[in-house]
C-alpha positions as a printed NumPy array, in Angstrom:
array([[  8.833, -17.273,  19.269],
       [  9.709, -13.605,  18.959],
       [ 11.512, -14.273,  15.652],
       [  8.342, -15.823,  14.243],
       [  6.365, -12.704,  15.145],
       [  8.965, -10.49 ,  13.488],
       [  8.85 , -12.631,  10.365],
       [  5.043, -12.584,  10.222],
       [  4.924,  -8.805,  10.653],
       [  7.524,  -8.427,   7.897],
       [  5.519, -10.623,   5.542],
       [  2.332,  -8.666,   6.28 ],
       [  4.127,  -5.403,   5.515],
       [  5.408,  -6.854,   2.226],
       [  1.893,  -7.958,   1.285],
       [  0.648,  -4.447,   2.088],
       [  3.152,  -3.139,  -0.478],
       [  1.069,  -4.574,  -3.324],
       [ -2.043,  -2.389,  -2.857],
       [  0.124,   0.59 ,  -1.913],
       [  2.102,   0.209,  -5.145],
       [ -1.098,  -0.113,  -7.18 ],
       [ -2.541,   2.998,  -5.529],
       [  0.596,   5.041,  -6.213],
       [  0.73 ,   3.809,  -9.809],
       [ -2.867,   4.966, -10.391],
       [ -2.28 ,   8.383,  -8.821],
       [  1.056,   9.166, -10.505],
       [  0.671,   8.076, -14.112],
       [  2.594,  11.07 , -15.487],
       [  5.632,  10.394, -13.31 ],
       [  5.62 ,   6.725, -14.238],
       [  6.009,   7.517, -17.926],
       [  8.919,   9.89 , -17.412],
       [ 10.748,   7.96 , -14.702],
       [ 10.312,   4.383, -15.872],
       [ 14.075,   3.78 , -16.145],
       [ 14.575,   5.103, -12.602],
       [ 11.864,   2.839, -11.199],
       [ 13.491,  -0.179, -12.829],
       [ 16.908,   0.852, -11.523],
       [ 15.549,   1.381,  -8.017],
       [ 13.848,  -2.014,  -7.996],
       [ 17.032,  -3.732,  -9.207],
       [ 19.213,  -2.005,  -6.603],
       [ 16.736,  -2.899,  -3.859],
       [ 16.647,  -6.546,  -4.9  ],
       [ 20.439,  -6.749,  -4.957],
       [ 20.58 ,  -5.046,  -1.56 ],
       [ 17.942,  -7.432,  -0.197],
       [ 20.058, -10.422,  -1.251],
       [ 23.105,  -8.9  ,   0.448],
       [ 21.221,  -8.251,   3.685],
       [ 19.678, -11.727,   3.544],
       [ 23.216, -13.106,   3.621],
       [ 24.265, -10.672,   6.367],
       [ 21.173, -11.483,   8.43 ],
       [ 19.772,  -7.976,   8.907],
       [ 16.019,  -8.54 ,   8.668],
       [ 14.91 ,  -4.922,   9.127],
       [ 16.87 ,  -3.64 ,   6.15 ],
       [ 16.004,  -6.76 ,   4.132],
       [ 12.264,  -6.219,   4.543],
       [ 12.622,  -2.478,   3.933],
       [ 14.396,  -3.049,   0.634],
       [ 11.906,  -5.722,  -0.416],
       [  9.034,  -3.36 ,   0.4  ],
       [ 10.541,  -0.658,  -1.815],
       [ 11.129,  -3.195,  -4.597],
       [  7.516,  -4.402,  -4.425],
       [  6.039,  -0.908,  -4.44 ],
       [  8.177,   0.227,  -7.393],
       [  7.664,  -2.976,  -9.333],
       [  3.884,  -2.541,  -9.19 ],
       [  4.33 ,   0.477, -11.459],
       [  5.77 ,  -1.692, -14.258],
       [  2.437,  -3.272, -15.127],
       [  0.662,   0.102, -15.247],
       [  1.045,   1.722, -18.646]])
């Protein structure tokens, strides 16, 4: 039962990453233009790391990396 609660909290935190990413993208438009390649690189590294930690079974790091990937990927749609 405790694992289910951990999973639900992790999913809620990941869902919260969407509005947080949108908010940061609106507030930092200048940085998004200059650092677009770095945001893409960061998202790719986080997704690769998330896959590795999914295999290793470390949920805390997995959800942390997915949160970072979601927040940075929200900046891609903002021009």
